[in-house]
PDB file of N, CA, C and O in Angstrom:
ATOM      1  N   MET A   1       0.825  -1.184   0.000  1.00  0.00           N
ATOM      2  CA  MET A   1       0.000   0.000   0.000  1.00  0.00           C
ATOM      3  C   MET A   1       0.871   1.250   0.000  1.00  0.00           C
ATOM      4  O   MET A   1       0.589   2.213  -0.712  1.00  0.00           O
ATOM      5  N   ARG A   2       1.918   1.227   0.794  1.00  0.00           N
ATOM      6  CA  ARG A   2       2.799   2.398   0.869  1.00  0.00           C
ATOM      7  C   ARG A   2       3.384   2.731  -0.499  1.00  0.00           C
ATOM      8  O   ARG A   2       3.429   3.897  -0.891  1.00  0.00           O
ATOM      9  N   ASP A   3       3.832   1.709  -1.225  1.00  0.00           N
ATOM     10  CA  ASP A   3       4.404   1.929  -2.556  1.00  0.00           C
ATOM     11  C   ASP A   3       3.376   2.510  -3.521  1.00  0.00           C
ATOM     12  O   ASP A   3       3.687   3.403  -4.309  1.00  0.00           O
ATOM     13  N   CYS A   4       2.158   2.000  -3.455  1.00  0.00           N
ATOM     14  CA  CYS A   4       1.088   2.499  -4.332  1.00  0.00           C
ATOM     15  C   CYS A   4       0.811   3.970  -4.044  1.00  0.00           C
ATOM     16  O   CYS A   4       0.665   4.770  -4.968  1.00  0.00           O
ATOM     17  N   CYS A   5       0.738   4.328  -2.761  1.00  0.00           N
ATOM     18  CA  CYS A   5       0.488   5.726  -2.396  1.00  0.00           C
ATOM     19  C   CYS A   5       1.633   6.619  -2.876  1.00  0.00           C
ATOM     20  O   CYS A   5       1.409   7.702  -3.415  1.00  0.00           O
ATOM     21  N   GLU A   6       2.855   6.146  -2.670  1.00  0.00           N
ATOM     22  CA  GLU A   6       4.008   6.930  -3.106  1.00  0.00           C
ATOM     23  C   GLU A   6       4.010   7.123  -4.620  1.00  0.00           C
ATOM     24  O   GLU A   6       4.292   8.219  -5.105  1.00  0.00           O
ATOM     25  N   THR A   7       3.700   6.072  -5.363  1.00  0.00           N
ATOM     26  CA  THR A   7       3.657   6.144  -6.824  1.00  0.00           C
ATOM     27  C   THR A   7       2.620   7.161  -7.298  1.00  0.00           C
ATOM     28  O   THR A   7       2.831   7.859  -8.289  1.00  0.00           O
ATOM     29  N   ASN A   8       1.491   7.237  -6.574  1.00  0.00           N
ATOM     30  CA  ASN A   8       0.396   8.128  -6.978  1.00  0.00           C
ATOM     31  C   ASN A   8       0.378   9.447  -6.220  1.00  0.00           C
ATOM     32  O   ASN A   8      -0.602  10.191  -6.267  1.00  0.00           O
ATOM     33  N   ASP A   9       1.485   9.730  -5.514  1.00  0.00           N
ATOM     34  CA  ASP A   9       1.627  10.993  -4.769  1.00  0.00           C
ATOM     35  C   ASP A   9       0.472  11.220  -3.785  1.00  0.00           C
ATOM     36  O   ASP A   9      -0.105  12.305  -3.714  1.00  0.00           O
ATOM     37  N   ILE A  10       0.156  10.162  -3.031  1.00  0.00           N
ATOM     38  CA  ILE A  10      -0.902  10.206  -2.020  1.00  0.00           C
ATOM     39  C   ILE A  10      -0.255  10.089  -0.651  1.00  0.00           C
ATOM     40  O   ILE A  10       0.591   9.220  -0.437  1.00  0.00           O
ATOM     41  N   LEU A  11      -0.641  10.952   0.277  1.00  0.00           N
ATOM     42  CA  LEU A  11      -0.102  10.909   1.632  1.00  0.00           C
ATOM     43  C   LEU A  11      -0.434   9.574   2.283  1.00  0.00           C
ATOM     44  O   LEU A  11      -1.586   9.141   2.264  1.00  0.00           O
ATOM     45  N   TYR A  12       0.563   8.927   2.854  1.00  0.00           N
ATOM     46  CA  TYR A  12       0.387   7.637   3.527  1.00  0.00           C
ATOM     47  C   TYR A  12       0.797   7.809   4.976  1.00  0.00           C
ATOM     48  O   TYR A  12       1.892   8.298   5.257  1.00  0.00           O
ATOM     49  N   THR A  13      -0.069   7.413   5.903  1.00  0.00           N
ATOM     50  CA  THR A  13       0.206   7.537   7.327  1.00  0.00           C
ATOM     51  C   THR A  13      -0.114   6.231   8.020  1.00  0.00           C
ATOM     52  O   THR A  13      -1.141   5.608   7.749  1.00  0.00           O
ATOM     53  N   GLU A  14       0.768   5.817   8.919  1.00  0.00           N
ATOM     54  CA  GLU A  14       0.511   4.624   9.726  1.00  0.00           C
ATOM     55  C   GLU A  14       0.109   5.054  11.123  1.00  0.00           C
ATOM     56  O   GLU A  14       0.648   6.021  11.662  1.00  0.00           O
ATOM     57  N   THR A  15      -0.840   4.335  11.711  1.00  0.00           N
ATOM     58  CA  THR A  15      -1.293   4.608  13.067  1.00  0.00           C
ATOM     59  C   THR A  15      -1.814   3.309  13.668  1.00  0.00           C
ATOM     60  O   THR A  15      -1.972   2.310  12.966  1.00  0.00           O
ATOM     61  N   SER A  16      -2.076   3.327  14.953  1.00  0.00           N
ATOM     62  CA  SER A  16      -2.599   2.130  15.609  1.00  0.00           C
ATOM     63  C   SER A  16      -4.101   2.010  15.358  1.00  0.00           C
ATOM     64  O   SER A  16      -4.752   2.970  14.946  1.00  0.00           O
ATOM     65  N   LEU A  17      -4.630   0.839  15.607  1.00  0.00           N
ATOM     66  CA  LEU A  17      -6.061   0.625  15.442  1.00  0.00           C
ATOM     67  C   LEU A  17      -6.853   1.538  16.368  1.00  0.00           C
ATOM     68  O   LEU A  17      -7.852   2.129  15.957  1.00  0.00           O
ATOM     69  N   THR A  18      -6.414   1.654  17.604  1.00  0.00           N
ATOM     70  CA  THR A  18      -7.110   2.506  18.581  1.00  0.00           C
ATOM     71  C   THR A  18      -7.091   3.962  18.154  1.00  0.00           C
ATOM     72  O   THR A  18      -8.114   4.644  18.217  1.00  0.00           O
ATOM     73  N   GLU A  19      -5.933   4.443  17.720  1.00  0.00           N
ATOM     74  CA  GLU A  19      -5.838   5.833  17.287  1.00  0.00           C
ATOM     75  C   GLU A  19      -6.682   6.090  16.039  1.00  0.00           C
ATOM     76  O   GLU A  19      -7.305   7.145  15.923  1.00  0.00           O
ATOM     77  N   SER A  20      -6.708   5.138  15.107  1.00  0.00           N
ATOM     78  CA  SER A  20      -7.503   5.322  13.889  1.00  0.00           C
ATOM     79  C   SER A  20      -8.995   5.392  14.224  1.00  0.00           C
ATOM     80  O   SER A  20      -9.740   6.152  13.604  1.00  0.00           O
ATOM     81  N   TYR A  21      -9.428   4.594  15.210  1.00  0.00           N
ATOM     82  CA  TYR A  21     -10.825   4.652  15.648  1.00  0.00           C
ATOM     83  C   TYR A  21     -11.146   6.047  16.181  1.00  0.00           C
ATOM     84  O   TYR A  21     -12.188   6.616  15.857  1.00  0.00           O
ATOM     85  N   GLY A  22     -10.249   6.592  16.997  1.00  0.00           N
ATOM     86  CA  GLY A  22     -10.450   7.939  17.531  1.00  0.00           C
ATOM     87  C   GLY A  22     -10.516   8.983  16.438  1.00  0.00           C
ATOM     88  O   GLY A  22     -11.332   9.902  16.508  1.00  0.00           O
ATOM     89  N   ILE A  23      -9.670   8.857  15.427  1.00  0.00           N
ATOM     90  CA  ILE A  23      -9.667   9.804  14.302  1.00  0.00           C
ATOM     91  C   ILE A  23     -11.014   9.780  13.587  1.00  0.00           C
ATOM     92  O   ILE A  23     -11.571  10.829  13.266  1.00  0.00           O
ATOM     93  N   VAL A  24     -11.534   8.583  13.341  1.00  0.00           N
ATOM     94  CA  VAL A  24     -12.812   8.446  12.638  1.00  0.00           C
ATOM     95  C   VAL A  24     -13.953   9.010  13.482  1.00  0.00           C
ATOM     96  O   VAL A  24     -14.813   9.721  12.961  1.00  0.00           O
ATOM     97  N   VAL A  25     -13.971   8.702  14.770  1.00  0.00           N
ATOM     98  CA  VAL A  25     -15.047   9.196  15.652  1.00  0.00           C
ATOM     99  C   VAL A  25     -15.013  10.716  15.725  1.00  0.00           C
ATOM    100  O   VAL A  25     -16.062  11.355  15.643  1.00  0.00           O
ATOM    101  N   ARG A  26     -13.828  11.313  15.877  1.00  0.00           N
ATOM    102  CA  ARG A  26     -13.740  12.781  15.928  1.00  0.00           C
ATOM    103  C   ARG A  26     -14.221  13.398  14.619  1.00  0.00           C
ATOM    104  O   ARG A  26     -14.922  14.410  14.631  1.00  0.00           O
ATOM    105  N   TYR A  27     -13.847  12.792  13.487  1.00  0.00           N
ATOM    106  CA  TYR A  27     -14.285  13.312  12.186  1.00  0.00           C
ATOM    107  C   TYR A  27     -15.804  13.233  12.051  1.00  0.00           C
ATOM    108  O   TYR A  27     -16.444  14.195  11.625  1.00  0.00           O
ATOM    109  N   LEU A  28     -16.375  12.098  12.409  1.00  0.00           N
ATOM    110  CA  LEU A  28     -17.821  11.941  12.291  1.00  0.00           C
ATOM    111  C   LEU A  28     -18.561  12.912  13.210  1.00  0.00           C
ATOM    112  O   LEU A  28     -19.608  13.440  12.836  1.00  0.00           O
ATOM    113  N   ASN A  29     -18.029  13.147  14.400  1.00  0.00           N
ATOM    114  CA  ASN A  29     -18.641  14.132  15.294  1.00  0.00           C
ATOM    115  C   ASN A  29     -18.569  15.530  14.696  1.00  0.00           C
ATOM    116  O   ASN A  29     -19.540  16.284  14.756  1.00  0.00           O
ATOM    117  N   GLU A  30     -17.427  15.876  14.121  1.00  0.00           N
ATOM    118  CA  GLU A  30     -17.261  17.196  13.514  1.00  0.00           C
ATOM    119  C   GLU A  30     -18.229  17.388  12.352  1.00  0.00           C
ATOM    120  O   GLU A  30     -18.875  18.431  12.254  1.00  0.00           O
ATOM    121  N   VAL A  31     -18.336  16.416  11.489  1.00  0.00           N
ATOM    122  CA  VAL A  31     -19.224  16.504  10.326  1.00  0.00           C
ATOM    123  C   VAL A  31     -20.681  16.521  10.782  1.00  0.00           C
ATOM    124  O   VAL A  31     -21.490  17.290  10.264  1.00  0.00           O
ATOM    125  N   GLY A  32     -21.010  15.676  11.747  1.00  0.00           N
ATOM    126  CA  GLY A  32     -22.385  15.606  12.235  1.00  0.00           C
ATOM    127  C   GLY A  32     -22.809  16.873  12.942  1.00  0.00           C
ATOM    128  O   GLY A  32     -23.947  17.316  12.788  1.00  0.00           O
ATOM    129  N   LEU A  33     -21.916  17.463  13.713  1.00  0.00           N
ATOM    130  CA  LEU A  33     -22.248  18.691  14.433  1.00  0.00           C
ATOM    131  C   LEU A  33     -22.359  19.886  13.499  1.00  0.00           C
ATOM    132  O   LEU A  33     -22.999  20.883  13.834  1.00  0.00           O
ATOM    133  N   ALA A  34     -21.737  19.789  12.326  1.00  0.00           N
ATOM    134  CA  ALA A  34     -21.800  20.883  11.358  1.00  0.00           C
ATOM    135  C   ALA A  34     -23.147  20.933  10.643  1.00  0.00           C
ATOM    136  O   ALA A  34     -23.474  21.936  10.008  1.00  0.00           O
ATOM    137  N   ALA A  35     -23.922  19.868  10.739  1.00  0.00           N
ATOM    138  CA  ALA A  35     -25.211  19.812  10.046  1.00  0.00           C
ATOM    139  C   ALA A  35     -26.324  19.415  11.011  1.00  0.00           C
ATOM    140  O   ALA A  35     -26.951  18.372  10.824  1.00  0.00           O
ATOM    141  N   PRO A  36     -26.587  20.234  12.051  1.00  0.00           N
ATOM    142  CA  PRO A  36     -27.628  19.871  13.009  1.00  0.00           C
ATOM    143  C   PRO A  36     -29.002  19.798  12.345  1.00  0.00           C
ATOM    144  O   PRO A  36     -29.324  20.584  11.454  1.00  0.00           O
ATOM    145  N   GLY A  37     -29.780  18.859  12.787  1.00  0.00           N
ATOM    146  CA  GLY A  37     -31.133  18.714  12.269  1.00  0.00           C
ATOM    147  C   GLY A  37     -31.224  17.904  10.991  1.00  0.00           C
ATOM    148  O   GLY A  37     -32.322  17.692  10.476  1.00  0.00           O
ATOM    149  N   SER A  38     -30.091  17.444  10.464  1.00  0.00           N
ATOM    150  CA  SER A  38     -30.136  16.688   9.216  1.00  0.00           C
ATOM    151  C   SER A  38     -30.352  15.198   9.458  1.00  0.00           C
ATOM    152  O   SER A  38     -30.568  14.441   8.512  1.00  0.00           O
ATOM    153  N   PHE A  39     -30.295  14.777  10.714  1.00  0.00           N
ATOM    154  CA  PHE A  39     -30.472  13.367  11.046  1.00  0.00           C
ATOM    155  C   PHE A  39     -31.810  13.163  11.737  1.00  0.00           C
ATOM    156  O   PHE A  39     -32.158  13.902  12.658  1.00  0.00           O
ATOM    157  N   ARG A  40     -32.549  12.176  11.300  1.00  0.00           N
ATOM    158  CA  ARG A  40     -33.841  11.859  11.912  1.00  0.00           C
ATOM    159  C   ARG A  40     -33.798  10.442  12.467  1.00  0.00           C
ATOM    160  O   ARG A  40     -33.232   9.537  11.853  1.00  0.00           O
ATOM    161  N   LEU A  41     -34.397  10.266  13.622  1.00  0.00           N
ATOM    162  CA  LEU A  41     -34.519   8.940  14.213  1.00  0.00           C
ATOM    163  C   LEU A  41     -35.570   8.142  13.448  1.00  0.00           C
ATOM    164  O   LEU A  41     -36.401   8.727  12.753  1.00  0.00           O
ATOM    165  N   PRO A  42     -35.547   6.801  13.566  1.00  0.00           N
ATOM    166  CA  PRO A  42     -36.532   5.973  12.836  1.00  0.00           C
ATOM    167  C   PRO A  42     -37.983   6.359  13.127  1.00  0.00           C
ATOM    168  O   PRO A  42     -38.849   6.184  12.271  1.00  0.00           O
ATOM    169  N   ASP A  43     -38.260   6.887  14.336  1.00  0.00           N
ATOM    170  CA  ASP A  43     -39.643   7.291  14.656  1.00  0.00           C
ATOM    171  C   ASP A  43     -39.985   8.676  14.135  1.00  0.00           C
ATOM    172  O   ASP A  43     -41.083   9.177  14.380  1.00  0.00           O
ATOM    173  N   GLY A  44     -39.038   9.313  13.402  1.00  0.00           N
ATOM    174  CA  GLY A  44     -39.286  10.633  12.827  1.00  0.00           C
ATOM    175  C   GLY A  44     -38.823  11.779  13.703  1.00  0.00           C
ATOM    176  O   GLY A  44     -38.811  12.928  13.261  1.00  0.00           O
ATOM    177  N   GLY A  45     -38.435  11.483  14.959  1.00  0.00           N
ATOM    178  CA  GLY A  45     -37.975  12.520  15.868  1.00  0.00           C
ATOM    179  C   GLY A  45     -36.516  12.886  15.613  1.00  0.00           C
ATOM    180  O   GLY A  45     -35.841  12.282  14.780  1.00  0.00           O
ATOM    181  N   GLU A  46     -36.054  13.880  16.343  1.00  0.00           N
ATOM    182  CA  GLU A  46     -34.671  14.303  16.237  1.00  0.00           C
ATOM    183  C   GLU A  46     -33.877  13.769  17.429  1.00  0.00           C
ATOM    184  O   GLU A  46     -34.435  13.623  18.517  1.00  0.00           O
ATOM    185  N   PRO A  47     -32.596  13.477  17.248  1.00  0.00           N
ATOM    186  CA  PRO A  47     -31.770  13.019  18.370  1.00  0.00           C
ATOM    187  C   PRO A  47     -31.561  14.156  19.357  1.00  0.00           C
ATOM    188  O   PRO A  47     -31.675  15.323  18.982  1.00  0.00           O
ATOM    189  N   PRO A  48     -31.257  13.837  20.614  1.00  0.00           N
ATOM    190  CA  PRO A  48     -31.008  14.902  21.588  1.00  0.00           C
ATOM    191  C   PRO A  48     -29.763  15.695  21.208  1.00  0.00           C
ATOM    192  O   PRO A  48     -28.825  15.145  20.630  1.00  0.00           O
ATOM    193  N   LEU A  49     -29.752  16.975  21.530  1.00  0.00           N
ATOM    194  CA  LEU A  49     -28.607  17.831  21.212  1.00  0.00           C
ATOM    195  C   LEU A  49     -27.462  17.524  22.153  1.00  0.00           C
ATOM    196  O   LEU A  49     -27.675  17.257  23.336  1.00  0.00           O
ATOM    197  N   ARG A  50     -26.233  17.561  21.622  1.00  0.00           N
ATOM    198  CA  ARG A  50     -25.039  17.412  22.456  1.00  0.00           C
ATOM    199  C   ARG A  50     -24.603  18.786  22.907  1.00  0.00           C
ATOM    200  O   ARG A  50     -24.675  19.754  22.150  1.00  0.00           O
ATOM    201  N   VAL A  51     -24.158  18.866  24.124  1.00  0.00           N
ATOM    202  CA  VAL A  51     -23.682  20.152  24.651  1.00  0.00           C
ATOM    203  C   VAL A  51     -22.215  20.081  24.924  1.00  0.00           C
ATOM    204  O   VAL A  51     -21.622  21.063  25.372  1.00  0.00           O
TER     205      VAL A  51
END
């Protein structure tokens, strides 16, 4: 994978499984918080707001 990224001029980063999970969760929180009200629960209601 590293060679493929280097060949195609793509940034390649190694990290642990735990750290990668944290990166994904922080990203999803950031994206989700940027679009409040865009998510609906199956019953049609809105999720509680995070403070």
